[in-house]
Structure formats: C-alpha cells, structure tokens
MMTF fields as JSON, N, C-alpha, C and O atoms, coordinates in Angstrom:
{
  "mmtfVersion": "1.0.0",
  "mmtfProducer": "UNKNOWN",
  "numBonds": 279,
  "numAtoms": 280,
  "numGroups": 70,
  "numChains": 1,
  "numModels": 1,
  "chainsPerModel": [1],
  "groupsPerChain": [70],
  "chainIdList": ["A"],
  "bondAtomList": [4, 2, 8, 6, 12, 10, 16, 14, 20, 18, 24, 22, 28, 26, 32, 30, 36, 34, 40, 38, 44, 42, 48, 46, 52, 50, 56, 54, 60, 58, 64, 62, 68, 66, 72, 70, 76, 74, 80, 78, 84, 82, 88, 86, 92, 90, 96, 94, 100, 98, 104, 102, 108, 106, 112, 110, 116, 114, 120, 118, 124, 122, 128, 126, 132, 130, 136, 134, 140, 138, 144, 142, 148, 146, 152, 150, 156, 154, 160, 158, 164, 162, 168, 166, 172, 170, 176, 174, 180, 178, 184, 182, 188, 186, 192, 190, 196, 194, 200, 198, 204, 202, 208, 206, 212, 210, 216, 214, 220, 218, 224, 222, 228, 226, 232, 230, 236, 234, 240, 238, 244, 242, 248, 246, 252, 250, 256, 254, 260, 258, 264, 262, 268, 266, 272, 270, 276, 274],
  "bondOrderList": [1, 1, 1, 1, 1, 1, 1, 1, 1, 1, 1, 1, 1, 1, 1, 1, 1, 1, 1, 1, 1, 1, 1, 1, 1, 1, 1, 1, 1, 1, 1, 1, 1, 1, 1, 1, 1, 1, 1, 1, 1, 1, 1, 1, 1, 1, 1, 1, 1, 1, 1, 1, 1, 1, 1, 1, 1, 1, 1, 1, 1, 1, 1, 1, 1, 1, 1, 1, 1],
  "groupList": [{"groupName": "MET", "atomNameList": ["N", "CA", "C", "O"], "elementList": ["N", "C", "C", "O"], "formalChargeList": [0, 0, 0, 0], "bondAtomList": [1, 0, 2, 1, 3, 2], "bondOrderList": [1, 1, 2], "singleLetterCode": "M", "chemCompType": "L-PEPTIDE LINKING"}, {"groupName": "VAL", "atomNameList": ["N", "CA", "C", "O"], "elementList": ["N", "C", "C", "O"], "formalChargeList": [0, 0, 0, 0], "bondAtomList": [1, 0, 2, 1, 3, 2], "bondOrderList": [1, 1, 2], "singleLetterCode": "V", "chemCompType": "L-PEPTIDE LINKING"}, {"groupName": "SER", "atomNameList": ["N", "CA", "C", "O"], "elementList": ["N", "C", "C", "O"], "formalChargeList": [0, 0, 0, 0], "bondAtomList": [1, 0, 2, 1, 3, 2], "bondOrderList": [1, 1, 2], "singleLetterCode": "S", "chemCompType": "L-PEPTIDE LINKING"}, {"groupName": "LEU", "atomNameList": ["N", "CA", "C", "O"], "elementList": ["N", "C", "C", "O"], "formalChargeList": [0, 0, 0, 0], "bondAtomList": [1, 0, 2, 1, 3, 2], "bondOrderList": [1, 1, 2], "singleLetterCode": "L", "chemCompType": "L-PEPTIDE LINKING"}, {"groupName": "PRO", "atomNameList": ["N", "CA", "C", "O"], "elementList": ["N", "C", "C", "O"], "formalChargeList": [0, 0, 0, 0], "bondAtomList": [1, 0, 2, 1, 3, 2], "bondOrderList": [1, 1, 2], "singleLetterCode": "P", "chemCompType": "L-PEPTIDE LINKING"}, {"groupName": "ASN", "atomNameList": ["N", "CA", "C", "O"], "elementList": ["N", "C", "C", "O"], "formalChargeList": [0, 0, 0, 0], "bondAtomList": [1, 0, 2, 1, 3, 2], "bondOrderList": [1, 1, 2], "singleLetterCode": "N", "chemCompType": "L-PEPTIDE LINKING"}, {"groupName": "GLY", "atomNameList": ["N", "CA", "C", "O"], "elementList": ["N", "C", "C", "O"], "formalChargeList": [0, 0, 0, 0], "bondAtomList": [1, 0, 2, 1, 3, 2], "bondOrderList": [1, 1, 2], "singleLetterCode": "G", "chemCompType": "PEPTIDE LINKING"}, {"groupName": "ALA", "atomNameList": ["N", "CA", "C", "O"], "elementList": ["N", "C", "C", "O"], "formalChargeList": [0, 0, 0, 0], "bondAtomList": [1, 0, 2, 1, 3, 2], "bondOrderList": [1, 1, 2], "singleLetterCode": "A", "chemCompType": "L-PEPTIDE LINKING"}, {"groupName": "THR", "atomNameList": ["N", "CA", "C", "O"], "elementList": ["N", "C", "C", "O"], "formalChargeList": [0, 0, 0, 0], "bondAtomList": [1, 0, 2, 1, 3, 2], "bondOrderList": [1, 1, 2], "singleLetterCode": "T", "chemCompType": "L-PEPTIDE LINKING"}, {"groupName": "TYR", "atomNameList": ["N", "CA", "C", "O"], "elementList": ["N", "C", "C", "O"], "formalChargeList": [0, 0, 0, 0], "bondAtomList": [1, 0, 2, 1, 3, 2], "bondOrderList": [1, 1, 2], "singleLetterCode": "Y", "chemCompType": "L-PEPTIDE LINKING"}, {"groupName": "GLN", "atomNameList": ["N", "CA", "C", "O"], "elementList": ["N", "C", "C", "O"], "formalChargeList": [0, 0, 0, 0], "bondAtomList": [1, 0, 2, 1, 3, 2], "bondOrderList": [1, 1, 2], "singleLetterCode": "Q", "chemCompType": "L-PEPTIDE LINKING"}, {"groupName": "CYS", "atomNameList": ["N", "CA", "C", "O"], "elementList": ["N", "C", "C", "O"], "formalChargeList": [0, 0, 0, 0], "bondAtomList": [1, 0, 2, 1, 3, 2], "bondOrderList": [1, 1, 2], "singleLetterCode": "C", "chemCompType": "L-PEPTIDE LINKING"}, {"groupName": "LYS", "atomNameList": ["N", "CA", "C", "O"], "elementList": ["N", "C", "C", "O"], "formalChargeList": [0, 0, 0, 0], "bondAtomList": [1, 0, 2, 1, 3, 2], "bondOrderList": [1, 1, 2], "singleLetterCode": "K", "chemCompType": "L-PEPTIDE LINKING"}, {"groupName": "ASP", "atomNameList": ["N", "CA", "C", "O"], "elementList": ["N", "C", "C", "O"], "formalChargeList": [0, 0, 0, 0], "bondAtomList": [1, 0, 2, 1, 3, 2], "bondOrderList": [1, 1, 2], "singleLetterCode": "D", "chemCompType": "L-PEPTIDE LINKING"}, {"groupName": "GLU", "atomNameList": ["N", "CA", "C", "O"], "elementList": ["N", "C", "C", "O"], "formalChargeList": [0, 0, 0, 0], "bondAtomList": [1, 0, 2, 1, 3, 2], "bondOrderList": [1, 1, 2], "singleLetterCode": "E", "chemCompType": "L-PEPTIDE LINKING"}, {"groupName": "ILE", "atomNameList": ["N", "CA", "C", "O"], "elementList": ["N", "C", "C", "O"], "formalChargeList": [0, 0, 0, 0], "bondAtomList": [1, 0, 2, 1, 3, 2], "bondOrderList": [1, 1, 2], "singleLetterCode": "I", "chemCompType": "L-PEPTIDE LINKING"}, {"groupName": "TRP", "atomNameList": ["N", "CA", "C", "O"], "elementList": ["N", "C", "C", "O"], "formalChargeList": [0, 0, 0, 0], "bondAtomList": [1, 0, 2, 1, 3, 2], "bondOrderList": [1, 1, 2], "singleLetterCode": "W", "chemCompType": "L-PEPTIDE LINKING"}, {"groupName": "HIS", "atomNameList": ["N", "CA", "C", "O"], "elementList": ["N", "C", "C", "O"], "formalChargeList": [0, 0, 0, 0], "bondAtomList": [1, 0, 2, 1, 3, 2], "bondOrderList": [1, 1, 2], "singleLetterCode": "H", "chemCompType": "L-PEPTIDE LINKING"}],
  "groupTypeList": [0, 1, 2, 3, 4, 5, 6, 7, 8, 4, 8, 9, 10, 7, 11, 12, 8, 13, 8, 3, 8, 2, 13, 14, 14, 2, 5, 5, 7, 6, 8, 7, 9, 11, 15, 15, 14, 8, 8, 6, 14, 0, 7, 6, 1, 8, 1, 1, 2, 7, 5, 3, 7, 10, 8, 4, 16, 9, 3, 1, 3, 17, 1, 0, 1, 16, 14, 5, 7, 4],
  "groupIdList": [1, 2, 3, 4, 5, 6, 7, 8, 9, 10, 11, 12, 13, 14, 15, 16, 17, 18, 19, 20, 21, 22, 23, 24, 25, 26, 27, 28, 29, 30, 31, 32, 33, 34, 35, 36, 37, 38, 39, 40, 41, 42, 43, 44, 45, 46, 47, 48, 49, 50, 51, 52, 53, 54, 55, 56, 57, 58, 59, 60, 61, 62, 63, 64, 65, 66, 67, 68, 69, 70],
  "secStructList": [7, 3, 3, 7, 7, 6, 6, 7, 7, 7, 7, 2, 2, 2, 2, 2, 2, 7, 7, 7, 5, 7, 1, 7, 7, 7, 7, 1, 6, 6, 7, 3, 3, 3, 3, 3, 7, 6, 6, 1, 7, 3, 3, 3, 3, 3, 3, 3, 3, 3, 3, 7, 1, 1, 1, 1, 7, 3, 3, 3, 3, 3, 3, 3, 3, 7, 6, 6, 7, 7],
  "xCoordList": [-55.929, -57.323, -58.058, -57.67, -59.066, -59.917, -61.114, -61.835, -61.409, -62.666, -63.755, -63.548, -64.876, -66.216, -67.091, -66.854, -68.078, -69.222, -69.813, -70.043, -70.044, -70.687, -72.141, -73.009, -72.268, -73.591, -73.638, -74.618, -72.413, -72.212, -72.087, -71.539, -72.523, -72.142, -70.872, -70.882, -69.719, -68.807, -68.971, -69.416, -68.695, -68.731, -67.241, -66.274, -67.235, -65.772, -65.595, -64.501, -66.645, -66.388, -65.995, -65.063, -66.773, -66.461, -65.165, -64.549, -64.665, -63.41, -62.256, -61.143, -62.583, -61.653, -61.499, -60.426, -62.535, -62.515, -62.446, -62.291, -62.588, -62.549, -60.891, -60.087, -60.604, -59.316, -58.909, -57.784, -60.057, -59.686, -59.149, -59.852, -57.779, -57.189, -56.944, -56.99, -56.687, -56.755, -55.932, -55.827, -55.324, -54.505, -55.28, -54.84, -56.475, -57.214, -58.663, -58.921, -59.719, -61.281, -61.913, -61.451, -63.034, -63.883, -64.413, -64.511, -64.733, -65.352, -66.961, -67.593, -67.456, -68.839, -69.642, -69.201, -70.769, -71.613, -71.866, -72.095, -71.842, -72.112, -70.84, -70.975, -69.745, -68.455, -68.255, -68.499, -67.788, -67.486, -66.06, -65.674, -65.231, -64.147, -63.655, -64.29, -62.478, -61.975, -60.52, -59.785, -60.172, -58.73, -58.264, -58.854, -56.976, -56.531, -55.031, -54.23, -54.72, -53.445, -52.502, -53.001, -51.301, -50.28, -50.551, -50.37, -50.933, -51.194, -52.501, -52.815, -53.17, -54.44, -55.669, -56.773, -55.599, -56.716, -57.462, -56.843, -58.788, -59.533, -60.64, -61.161, -60.992, -61.999, -62.77, -62.165, -64.15, -64.863, -65.366, -65.795, -65.283, -65.615, -66.616, -66.452, -67.663, -68.604, -68.599, -68.653, -68.551, -68.683, -70.266, -71.041, -70.687, -71.973, -72.45, -73.504, -71.513, -71.765, -70.497, -69.584, -70.457, -69.099, -69.453, -70.499, -68.737, -69.016, -67.601, -66.721, -67.412, -66.101, -66.46, -65.618, -67.594, -67.973, -67.452, -67.105, -67.308, -66.908, -66.239, -66.505, -65.284, -64.737, -65.571, -66.186, -65.658, -64.511, -65.086, -66.284, -64.04, -64.545, -64.545, -63.825, -65.31, -65.377, -66.035, -66.78, -65.748, -66.47, -67.132, -66.558, -68.308, -68.834, -68.803, -69.379, -68.046, -67.76, -68.329, -68.32, -68.836, -69.189, -68.191, -67.762, -67.671, -66.448, -66.683, -67.003, -66.561, -66.691, -65.406, -64.829, -64.92, -63.759, -64.037, -64.882, -63.337, -63.489, -62.62, -61.403, -63.176, -62.195, -61.57, -62.225, -60.207, -59.469, -59.583, -59.627, -59.642, -59.691, -58.324, -57.423, -58.078, -56.747, -56.183, -55.082],
  "yCoordList": [-47.813, -47.788, -49.321, -50.377, -49.092, -50.42, -50.408, -49.411, -51.46, -51.383, -51.864, -52.774, -51.331, -51.632, -52.165, -51.92, -52.889, -53.335, -52.074, -51.073, -52.134, -51.127, -50.698, -51.542, -49.53, -49.118, -49.207, -48.877, -49.711, -49.738, -48.405, -47.498, -48.187, -46.889, -47.168, -48.026, -46.413, -46.574, -46.373, -45.282, -47.201, -47.032, -47.137, -47.516, -46.75, -46.939, -48.44, -48.978, -49.071, -50.527, -51.342, -52.14, -51.014, -51.544, -51.354, -52.232, -50.011, -49.708, -50.407, -50.613, -50.707, -51.251, -52.559, -53.067, -53.343, -54.722, -55.418, -56.626, -54.451, -54.994, -55.07, -54.265, -56.17, -56.421, -56.395, -56.654, -56.025, -55.999, -54.669, -53.659, -54.687, -53.322, -53.045, -53.929, -51.752, -51.317, -50.076, -49.317, -49.774, -48.702, -47.7, -46.56, -48.117, -47.319, -47.836, -49.036, -46.724, -47.135, -46.606, -45.658, -47.217, -46.706, -45.248, -44.78, -44.619, -43.396, -43.341, -42.31, -44.584, -44.62, -44.365, -44.769, -43.712, -43.465, -44.641, -45.733, -44.499, -45.465, -46.41, -47.225, -46.139, -46.711, -46.232, -45.064, -47.171, -46.921, -47.499, -48.544, -46.649, -47.196, -46.353, -45.385, -46.809, -46.236, -45.783, -46.396, -44.796, -44.357, -44.532, -44.086, -45.315, -45.498, -44.883, -45.251, -44.034, -43.27, -44.451, -45.415, -44.226, -44.917, -44.684, -45.586, -43.593, -43.189, -43.877, -43.677, -44.638, -45.323, -44.337, -44.794, -43.125, -42.437, -42.864, -43.323, -42.719, -43.29, -42.33, -41.503, -42.474, -41.712, -42.658, -43.486, -42.564, -43.21, -42.317, -41.186, -42.97, -42.165, -42.764, -43.949, -42.123, -42.557, -41.748, -40.532, -42.136, -41.401, -41.024, -41.951, -39.838, -39.376, -39.354, -39.832, -38.74, -38.53, -38.084, -37.576, -38.306, -38.036, -37.359, -37.719, -36.42, -35.804, -35.981, -35.135, -37.149, -37.33, -37.204, -37.424, -36.881, -36.835, -35.583, -35.635, -34.377, -33.119, -32.418, -32.626, -31.501, -30.6, -29.381, -28.813, -28.946, -29.412, -30.768, -30.973, -31.705, -33.051, -32.836, -32.016, -33.555, -33.433, -34.608, -35.336, -34.794, -36.006, -35.219, -34.279, -35.673, -35.344, -36.458, -37.519, -36.212, -37.214, -36.819, -35.681, -37.958, -37.853, -38.409, -39.537, -37.532, -38.022, -37.954, -36.875, -38.998, -38.965, -39.229, -40.296, -38.356, -38.537, -38.786, -38.149, -39.679, -40.114, -39.423, -39.503, -38.684, -37.857, -38.798, -39.712, -38.56, -39.49, -40.802, -41.598, -41.246, -42.82, -43.135, -42.474, -44.252, -44.826, -45.548, -46.097],
  "zCoordList": [93.224, 93.193, 93.287, 92.788, 93.979, 93.978, 93.133, 93.149, 92.366, 91.523, 92.364, 93.166, 92.243, 92.785, 91.538, 90.355, 92.009, 90.839, 90.2, 90.879, 88.943, 88.304, 89.018, 89.244, 89.286, 89.865, 91.475, 92.142, 91.999, 93.396, 94.085, 93.458, 95.28, 96.058, 96.867, 97.75, 96.562, 97.298, 98.856, 99.213, 99.709, 101.244, 101.793, 101.132, 103.064, 103.699, 103.853, 103.682, 104.165, 104.36, 102.94, 102.837, 102.045, 100.71, 100.193, 99.589, 100.463, 99.981, 100.781, 100.297, 101.895, 102.94, 102.78, 103.108, 102.249, 102.173, 100.714, 100.535, 99.715, 98.141, 97.945, 98.414, 97.182, 96.891, 95.343, 94.916, 94.557, 92.945, 92.723, 92.697, 92.55, 92.268, 90.714, 89.859, 90.475, 89.077, 88.884, 89.848, 87.733, 87.567, 86.703, 86.554, 86.108, 85.176, 85.331, 85.426, 85.353, 85.398, 84.294, 83.658, 84.011, 82.949, 83.27, 84.404, 82.11, 82.351, 82.053, 81.823, 82.101, 81.863, 83.232, 84.308, 83.118, 84.124, 85.01, 84.491, 86.343, 87.01, 87.641, 88.553, 87.025, 87.394, 88.814, 89.117, 89.74, 91.066, 91.308, 90.785, 92.233, 92.512, 93.783, 94.202, 94.348, 95.575, 95.324, 94.55, 95.94, 95.928, 97.183, 98.167, 97.246, 98.709, 98.701, 97.841, 99.582, 99.606, 100.409, 100.989, 100.34, 101.048, 102.613, 103.431, 102.913, 104.193, 104.846, 106.02, 104.045, 104.528, 104.336, 104.633, 103.903, 103.659, 102.403, 101.442, 102.398, 101.407, 100.887, 101.634, 99.532, 98.875, 98.0, 97.318, 97.99, 97.033, 96.004, 96.231, 94.657, 93.449, 92.585, 92.293, 92.109, 91.351, 90.032, 90.21, 88.833, 87.652, 87.391, 87.154, 87.428, 87.297, 85.745, 85.327, 85.026, 83.619, 82.986, 83.635, 81.566, 80.846, 79.587, 79.048, 79.024, 77.71, 77.029, 77.188, 76.24, 75.431, 74.048, 73.178, 73.776, 72.156, 71.622, 70.442, 72.277, 71.677, 72.708, 73.892, 72.29, 73.347, 73.752, 72.85, 74.912, 75.961, 76.461, 76.657, 76.651, 77.277, 78.864, 79.433, 79.397, 80.873, 81.461, 80.805, 82.733, 83.638, 84.898, 85.447, 85.261, 86.366, 87.334, 87.094, 88.586, 89.572, 90.959, 91.43, 91.55, 92.921, 93.64, 93.393, 94.744, 95.484, 96.88, 97.38, 97.585, 99.108, 99.786, 99.574, 100.572, 101.358, 102.813, 103.442, 103.288, 104.692, 105.521, 105.358, 106.483, 107.367, 108.367, 108.866, 108.683, 109.654, 109.294, 110.232, 108.167, 107.903, 108.146, 107.628, 109.017, 109.336, 108.076, 108.12]
}
C-alpha cells in the first residue's frame, strides 16, 4: 500500500509516483491510499465513513481500479 495525504483524491499518477509505503492505514474518513499488486495493477481507495462505535462495524470505501494498468 502507498499512503497519500489525508483528503487527497487517489489518481493513477499519484499512486504511480508516491513512495510512502504502509502496511496499515487509518480508518478515519478522508484517508486515501493506493493498493499496488505485484503485477503492477493499481487501485485508489478513500475512506468515506466508518462506524466502529457499535456493531455491526463497517467502513464505507470509494475504490477506483485502473483497467489495464501496467
């Protein structure tokens, strides 16, 4: 995973050029990160909202997958 600045919108270019790697990300709304597969395929993820105060716990994520990303 590659971390992006909080509130950032993940883009193909941002995911391709950012170098701040992470094994774990925050579940706070506005957290943005990229998932990069060993195949080179990429997805950008933004946490929209989270409910961790009571069950059922859940996260609402916005995920953008770039087709045929090398």
